[in-house]
C-alpha positions as CSV (number, residue, x, y, z in Angstrom):
1,M,12.1,-19.8,-43.6
2,L,9.6,-22.0,-41.5
3,T,6.7,-21.0,-43.2
4,E,7.9,-20.8,-46.9
5,H,9.7,-23.8,-46.9
6,Q,8.2,-26.6,-44.8
7,F,4.4,-25.0,-44.7
8,R,3.7,-24.5,-48.2
9,L,-0.1,-23.3,-47.7
10,A,-2.3,-22.4,-50.3
11,A,-2.9,-18.6,-50.5
12,L,-6.4,-18.4,-49.5
13,T,-5.8,-21.0,-46.6
14,R,-3.1,-18.1,-45.8
15,Q,-5.3,-15.2,-45.5
16,W,-7.8,-17.2,-43.6
17,L,-4.7,-18.2,-40.9
18,A,-4.1,-14.2,-41.0
19,I,-7.6,-13.2,-40.4
20,A,-8.4,-15.7,-37.8
21,G,-5.2,-14.8,-36.1
22,I,-5.7,-11.1,-36.2
23,L,-8.9,-11.3,-34.8
24,G,-7.8,-13.8,-31.7
25,I,-5.3,-10.9,-31.3
26,V,-7.9,-8.1,-31.0
27,A,-10.4,-10.2,-29.5
28,S,-7.8,-10.7,-26.4
29,A,-7.3,-6.9,-26.2
30,L,-10.4,-5.9,-26.5
31,L,-12.0,-8.8,-24.1
32,F,-9.9,-9.5,-21.5
33,S,-9.4,-7.3,-18.2
34,A,-7.4,-7.5,-15.2
35,A,-10.4,-10.1,-13.7
36,T,-8.8,-12.3,-16.2
37,P,-7.0,-15.0,-14.9
38,F,-3.6,-14.7,-16.5
39,P,-1.5,-16.7,-17.2
40,G,-3.5,-19.6,-17.5
41,V,-6.3,-21.5,-20.4
42,S,-6.6,-17.7,-21.1
43,A,-3.5,-17.2,-22.2
44,L,-4.3,-19.7,-25.5
45,L,-6.4,-17.6,-26.9
46,P,-3.3,-14.6,-28.0
47,T,-1.2,-17.9,-28.1
48,L,-2.6,-19.4,-30.3
49,A,-3.6,-16.6,-32.9
50,T,0.3,-15.3,-33.0
51,V,0.7,-19.1,-34.0
52,L,-1.7,-18.3,-37.1
53,V,-0.2,-15.1,-37.9
54,I,3.3,-16.3,-38.0
55,L,1.9,-19.4,-40.3
56,A,0.1,-17.6,-42.5
57,G,3.4,-15.6,-43.2
58,E,3.4,-12.7,-45.9
59,V,-0.2,-12.7,-47.0
60,E,-2.4,-9.8,-48.6
61,V,-6.1,-9.5,-47.6
62,G,-7.4,-6.4,-50.0
63,R,-5.0,-3.8,-49.3
64,F,-3.8,-5.2,-46.1
65,R,-0.4,-6.5,-46.4
66,G,-0.3,-8.6,-43.3
67,L,3.1,-8.5,-41.0
68,D,4.4,-6.8,-44.2
69,S,2.4,-3.9,-43.8
70,L,4.1,-0.5,-42.3
71,P,2.6,0.1,-39.2
72,L,3.0,-3.5,-37.8
73,R,7.1,-3.4,-39.2
74,F,7.4,0.0,-37.3
75,I,6.3,-1.9,-34.1
76,G,8.2,-5.1,-35.1
77,D,11.2,-3.6,-35.4
78,R,11.0,-1.6,-32.6
79,S,8.8,-4.5,-30.2
80,Y,11.7,-5.5,-27.7
81,S,12.0,-2.1,-26.6
82,V,8.1,-1.4,-25.9
83,Y,8.6,-3.9,-24.2
84,L,11.4,-2.7,-21.8
85,W,9.2,0.6,-22.0
86,H,5.6,0.6,-21.2
87,W,6.0,-1.0,-17.8
88,P,8.2,1.0,-16.3
89,L,5.9,4.4,-17.7
90,I,2.6,2.4,-16.3
91,T,4.1,1.7,-12.7
92,I,5.6,5.6,-12.7
93,S,2.2,6.8,-13.4
94,Q,0.0,4.8,-10.7
95,A,2.6,4.9,-8.3
96,Q,2.2,8.9,-8.7
97,G,-1.6,8.1,-7.5
98,H,-2.6,8.5,-11.4
99,S,-5.7,6.8,-12.1
100,L,-4.9,5.0,-16.0
101,T,-8.0,6.7,-17.7
102,L,-8.4,6.6,-21.4
103,A,-6.8,9.5,-22.3
104,G,-3.9,8.4,-20.2
105,G,-3.5,5.2,-21.5
106,F,-3.3,6.5,-24.6
107,G,-0.9,9.2,-23.5
108,L,1.0,6.6,-22.1
109,I,1.3,4.4,-25.5
110,A,2.3,7.3,-27.3
111,A,5.2,8.3,-24.8
112,T,6.0,4.3,-25.3
113,L,6.4,4.1,-28.6
114,L,8.5,7.7,-28.9
115,L,10.9,6.3,-26.1
116,S,11.0,3.0,-27.8
117,D,11.2,4.8,-31.5
118,L,14.3,6.6,-29.8
119,S,16.3,4.0,-28.2
120,Y,15.5,1.5,-31.0
121,R,17.5,4.3,-33.4
122,Y,20.3,5.4,-31.3
123,V,20.7,2.4,-28.8
124,E,19.9,-0.9,-30.2
125,Q,20.3,0.2,-34.2
126,R,23.5,2.1,-33.1
127,Y,25.5,-1.3,-31.6
128,R,23.8,-3.9,-34.1
129,Q,25.5,-2.4,-36.9
130,A,28.7,-1.2,-35.3
131,R,32.0,-1.5,-37.4
132,G,34.5,-2.7,-35.7
133,G,36.9,-1.0,-33.6
134,A,39.2,-1.4,-30.5
135,W,38.4,-4.6,-28.1
136,W,37.8,-2.3,-25.3
137,K,34.9,0.0,-25.9
138,P,32.1,-2.9,-25.6
139,L,33.8,-3.1,-22.3
140,G,33.4,0.8,-21.5
141,Y,30.4,1.2,-22.8
142,G,29.0,-1.7,-20.6
143,T,30.9,-0.4,-17.7
144,A,29.5,2.6,-18.4
145,A,25.7,1.4,-18.4
146,V,26.3,-0.1,-15.5
147,L,27.6,2.0,-13.2
148,T,24.3,4.8,-14.9
149,C,21.8,2.0,-13.9
150,V,23.3,2.0,-9.9
151,A,23.7,5.8,-9.6
152,A,19.8,6.5,-11.0
153,S,18.7,2.9,-8.9
154,G,20.6,4.3,-5.8
155,S,19.2,8.5,-6.5
156,L,15.5,6.9,-7.0
157,L,16.0,5.1,-3.6
158,L,17.4,8.1,-1.9
159,F,14.4,10.3,-3.0
160,L,11.8,8.0,-2.2
161,K,13.6,7.2,1.3
162,T,14.0,10.9,1.8
163,E,10.8,12.0,0.2
164,R,8.0,13.9,2.9
165,I,4.4,13.7,2.7
166,D,2.6,17.1,2.5
167,T,0.3,16.8,5.7
168,A,-0.5,20.4,5.4
169,L,-3.3,19.1,2.9
170,I,-5.0,16.5,5.0
171,G,-8.5,18.4,5.5
172,T,-8.4,21.1,2.9
173,P,-11.5,20.5,0.3
174,S,-8.8,18.1,-2.0
175,Y,-8.2,15.9,0.8
176,P,-11.4,15.2,3.1
177,G,-10.7,12.0,4.5
178,P,-12.7,10.8,7.0
179,A,-15.0,13.8,6.7
180,A,-16.0,12.2,3.5
181,L,-17.3,9.3,6.0
182,V,-18.8,11.3,9.0
183,S,-20.3,14.2,7.4
184,G,-20.8,13.6,3.6
185,A,-17.8,15.9,3.0
186,V,-17.4,16.3,-1.1
187,V,-14.4,14.6,-2.8
188,P,-13.2,16.3,-5.3
189,D,-11.8,13.9,-8.6
190,G,-8.5,14.2,-10.4
191,V,-6.6,14.8,-7.0
192,N,-3.6,12.1,-6.4
193,L,-4.2,10.0,-3.6
194,L,-2.1,11.0,-0.6
195,P,-0.1,9.0,0.3
196,P,1.8,8.9,-3.2
197,L,1.6,4.9,-3.4
198,A,5.2,5.0,-4.0
199,R,5.6,5.9,0.0
200,L,2.8,3.6,1.0
201,R,4.8,1.4,3.1
202,R,6.8,3.8,4.7
203,D,3.7,6.4,5.9
204,V,4.1,5.3,9.5
205,P,4.6,6.8,13.0
206,V,7.6,8.1,13.9
207,V,8.0,6.2,16.8
208,Y,9.3,3.6,13.8
209,A,12.2,6.3,13.1
210,R,13.4,7.0,16.0
211,K,13.4,3.5,17.0
212,C,11.3,3.7,19.9
213,H,8.9,1.4,18.8
214,Q,10.0,-2.0,20.3
215,E,10.2,-5.9,18.3
216,E,12.1,-8.0,20.7
217,S,13.4,-6.0,24.1
218,S,11.9,-6.7,27.4
219,E,13.8,-3.2,28.4
220,P,10.4,-0.5,27.7
221,K,11.8,2.4,25.4
222,R,9.5,5.2,25.1
223,C,9.0,8.5,23.2
224,S,8.4,11.6,24.5
225,L,5.7,13.7,22.0
226,G,3.5,16.1,21.9
227,D,3.9,19.3,23.8
228,P,7.2,19.0,25.9
229,T,5.7,21.7,28.0
230,G,2.5,20.6,28.1
231,A,0.7,20.6,31.9
232,K,-0.6,17.0,31.8
233,T,0.8,14.0,30.5
234,M,-1.3,11.2,28.5
235,V,0.3,7.8,27.4
236,L,0.0,5.4,24.6
237,V,0.5,1.8,25.4
238,G,0.0,-1.5,23.3
239,D,1.0,-2.9,20.3
240,S,1.9,-2.0,16.5
241,H,-2.1,-1.5,16.7
242,A,-2.1,1.5,19.4
243,A,0.8,2.7,17.3
244,Q,-0.8,3.4,14.6
245,W,-2.8,6.5,16.6
246,V,0.5,8.1,17.1
247,P,-0.3,10.6,14.6
248,A,-3.3,11.4,15.7
249,L,-2.9,11.3,19.4
250,D,0.6,13.2,18.8
251,K,-1.6,16.1,17.0
252,I,-4.2,16.0,19.7
253,A,-1.3,16.5,22.6
254,K,0.0,19.3,20.6
255,D,-3.2,21.2,20.3
256,R,-4.4,20.7,23.6
257,N,-1.2,21.1,25.7
258,F,-0.2,17.3,26.6
259,K,2.6,15.8,27.2
260,L,2.6,12.3,25.0
261,V,4.6,9.0,25.9
262,T,4.6,6.2,24.2
263,F,5.8,2.8,24.8
264,T,4.5,-0.3,22.1
265,K,5.9,-3.3,20.8
266,S,5.1,-5.6,17.8
267,A,2.6,-8.4,18.8
268,C,2.8,-7.6,22.3
269,P,-1.4,-6.0,24.0
270,F,-1.3,-4.4,27.0
271,T,-2.6,-7.4,29.1
272,R,-1.8,-9.5,31.2
273,V,-2.4,-12.9,29.3
274,A,0.2,-15.4,27.5
275,I,0.8,-14.4,24.1
276,T,2.6,-17.0,22.2
277,A,5.1,-16.3,19.4
278,D,5.8,-19.6,17.0
279,G,4.0,-21.5,19.5
280,K,6.2,-20.9,22.5
281,P,5.1,-18.2,25.1
282,N,6.4,-14.1,24.5
283,V,8.5,-14.4,27.5
284,L,9.7,-10.6,26.6
285,C,6.4,-10.0,26.3
286,A,5.0,-10.5,29.9
287,Q,8.0,-9.1,31.1
288,W,7.8,-6.0,29.0
289,H,4.2,-5.2,30.0
290,E,5.4,-5.2,33.5
291,K,8.2,-3.1,33.1
292,V,6.2,-0.5,31.2
293,L,3.4,-0.9,34.5
294,A,5.5,0.2,36.5
295,E,7.1,3.2,34.5
296,I,3.7,4.7,33.4
297,L,2.9,4.5,37.1
298,K,5.9,6.6,37.6
299,L,4.6,9.2,35.3
300,K,1.3,9.6,36.8
301,P,-0.5,10.5,33.4
302,D,-3.5,12.2,33.6
303,L,-4.9,9.7,30.3
304,I,-4.2,6.8,28.8
305,F,-5.1,5.2,25.8
306,T,-4.6,2.1,24.6
307,S,-5.4,-0.9,21.8
308,Q,-4.6,-4.1,20.5
309,S,-4.8,-6.6,17.8
310,N,-7.1,-9.4,17.3
311,Y,-5.4,-12.9,19.4
312,G,-7.8,-15.2,18.4
313,A,-6.0,-18.1,20.3
314,V,-6.7,-16.7,23.5
315,Q,-10.0,-17.0,24.4
316,Q,-12.2,-13.5,25.1
317,D,-12.9,-14.3,29.1
318,V,-9.4,-14.7,29.5
319,M,-8.3,-11.5,27.2
320,I,-10.9,-9.6,29.6
321,E,-9.9,-10.7,32.5
322,G,-6.0,-9.8,31.6
323,L,-7.2,-6.4,30.5
324,R,-8.4,-5.4,33.8
325,S,-5.9,-6.6,35.5
326,L,-3.1,-4.2,34.1
327,W,-5.9,-1.4,34.0
328,S,-6.6,-1.5,37.5
329,G,-3.0,-0.6,38.9
330,L,-3.5,2.3,36.5
331,T,-6.7,3.6,37.5
332,D,-6.7,3.1,41.0
333,A,-3.2,5.4,40.7
334,G,-5.7,8.3,39.7
335,S,-5.1,8.0,36.0
336,Q,-8.2,7.5,33.0
337,I,-8.3,5.1,30.4
338,V,-9.3,5.1,27.2
339,A,-9.5,1.9,25.3
340,I,-9.8,2.2,21.7
341,R,-11.5,-0.7,19.1
342,N,-9.4,-2.7,17.3
343,T,-9.1,-1.6,13.2
344,P,-10.5,-4.4,10.8
345,F,-8.3,-6.0,8.8
346,M,-8.7,-6.0,5.0
347,K,-8.8,-9.0,2.3
348,F,-6.6,-7.1,0.2
349,D,-2.6,-5.8,0.2
350,P,-3.3,-2.0,-0.5
351,G,-0.2,-1.2,-2.6
352,D,-0.4,-4.1,-5.1
353,C,-4.8,-3.6,-5.2
354,L,-4.4,0.2,-6.3
355,S,-1.6,-0.2,-8.2
356,S,-3.9,-3.0,-10.4
357,T,-7.6,-2.5,-9.9
358,P,-8.3,0.0,-7.7
359,T,-12.2,0.5,-7.9
360,K,-12.0,-3.2,-6.4
361,C,-10.2,-2.3,-3.1
362,V,-13.1,-2.9,-0.8
363,T,-13.8,-5.3,2.0
364,K,-17.5,-5.9,3.1
365,L,-17.8,-4.6,6.6
366,S,-19.5,-7.9,7.5
367,D,-17.0,-10.2,6.7
368,I,-14.2,-8.6,8.9
369,E,-16.2,-7.9,12.2
370,R,-15.3,-9.1,15.0
371,S,-16.8,-9.1,18.6
372,N,-15.2,-5.5,20.6
373,V,-13.1,-7.1,23.2
374,L,-11.7,-3.6,24.8
375,A,-15.0,-2.2,25.2
376,L,-16.5,-5.3,27.0
377,A,-13.4,-5.3,29.4
378,A,-14.5,-1.5,30.2
379,E,-17.9,-2.3,31.1
380,G,-18.2,-1.4,34.7
381,Q,-15.2,-0.5,35.2
382,K,-14.3,2.5,36.9
383,N,-12.5,5.6,35.0
384,V,-12.2,3.4,31.8
385,G,-13.9,4.3,28.9
386,A,-14.2,2.7,25.1
387,I,-14.4,4.5,21.6
388,D,-15.4,3.3,18.1
389,M,-13.1,4.5,15.0
390,V,-14.4,2.4,12.5
391,D,-17.6,4.7,11.5
392,A,-14.7,7.2,10.4
393,I,-12.7,4.8,8.4
394,C,-14.8,2.8,7.2
395,G,-18.7,3.2,5.6
396,P,-21.7,1.6,6.8
397,Q,-20.9,-2.1,4.4
398,L,-17.6,-1.4,2.7
399,C,-14.2,-0.5,4.1
400,P,-12.4,1.2,1.4
401,A,-8.7,1.4,0.9
402,V,-9.5,5.3,0.0
403,V,-11.3,7.8,1.8
404,G,-11.8,11.3,1.0
405,N,-8.5,11.1,-1.3
406,I,-6.1,9.9,1.5
407,I,-5.4,6.0,1.7
408,V,-6.3,4.4,4.6
409,W,-4.3,1.2,5.2
410,R,-0.5,1.1,4.7
411,D,-0.9,-3.0,4.7
412,S,-4.0,-5.1,5.4
413,H,-4.5,-4.7,8.7
414,H,-2.8,-0.8,10.1
415,L,-3.5,2.5,9.0
416,T,-1.1,5.1,7.5
417,A,0.3,8.0,9.4
418,S,-1.9,10.5,6.8
419,Y,-5.1,8.8,7.4
420,S,-4.6,8.6,11.3
421,L,-3.8,11.7,11.6
422,A,-6.8,12.6,9.6
423,L,-8.7,11.2,12.0
424,A,-7.5,13.9,15.0
425,P,-10.5,15.4,15.2
426,Y,-12.8,12.4,15.4
427,L,-10.7,10.3,18.1
428,A,-10.3,13.9,20.2
429,A,-14.0,13.9,19.8
430,K,-14.8,10.6,20.9
431,A,-12.3,11.0,24.0
432,G,-13.9,13.6,24.8
433,L,-10.8,16.4,24.8
């Protein structure tokens, strides 16, 4: 209506508008990539190109009949269904760890068009052209649709919550993990990532599910893992960056007949240093590590593992002094301490990055290297050793999101439980076990 009655353009002008518009749309599809800022100035190209096609209206260029051509009318009629179906299909595919290859892309297009056609025929058209009937029918259909969506969403959430990660795959030829970095193991292509992207943020150590990784309280909570009949005892203590080593240490403890006891608390390193939270001294943290010290002394462990995040607000010499202050009480009681260097902080969110631009999910090691304060604190201390696992997590220059088909990071600075488990033999070797 707008074209026919308000803009009476010459036939030749409308032909050129149609050609320019179609070329603009095709150029957008071919030239734009995930790196193109969008929305932004780039959005003007497909937007203005679409306006030109609309202004051209019904136009014939040779055998091409513009928007009146059968393929475009087919897509146009189903465009809303295409809009609704395409993104869920892409998201589900990527959540299963599938890379979007050329063949996979055509497959998704075909699936989108098929589902769009079915929903157009049997949902859109059926109700758009429905004859008058009882007043309650639309209400009944709507209620049934809402209940179906609620049931489907609830079932999906339950499935995702209870879905287990097949850890037996770790270390197999399909999932070499850190062996790809340490010993150059071959990494096969076309393998679904472990854990699946849909499970990534929930791939956490068991101490979270057991509620023994602490957030607020100053009263120590422990998890008892490893070999319950073990003749020796090892302890893990520290913040969430210590807790990420639970899967590896649990396996080491079970394989070597150790009991494993964990004491971990978020944002609370095992050191006699004033840690702040929201600009205020974290009194609960100070109380917690003193109480944990007393609990560890009662256990009389043979081996104690510790690690911690970066606390840039604390001066390095102050942190070193605080660490040694707590360590000395444990080593004097006969325990051996192993301090694991902190893992790097990535400059990307692994879930978002792997879902959109998986080839770019890397961070330069030179951009994220920090001084190893735990190694500095261990220097010259009796019965204290420091180990560095970064060479089994990052390459010589880059830290990737995926190593050996196993996703390394569940967020920008915590290991997935799957990758931590894969590191068990390498951690054991460096700890001399």
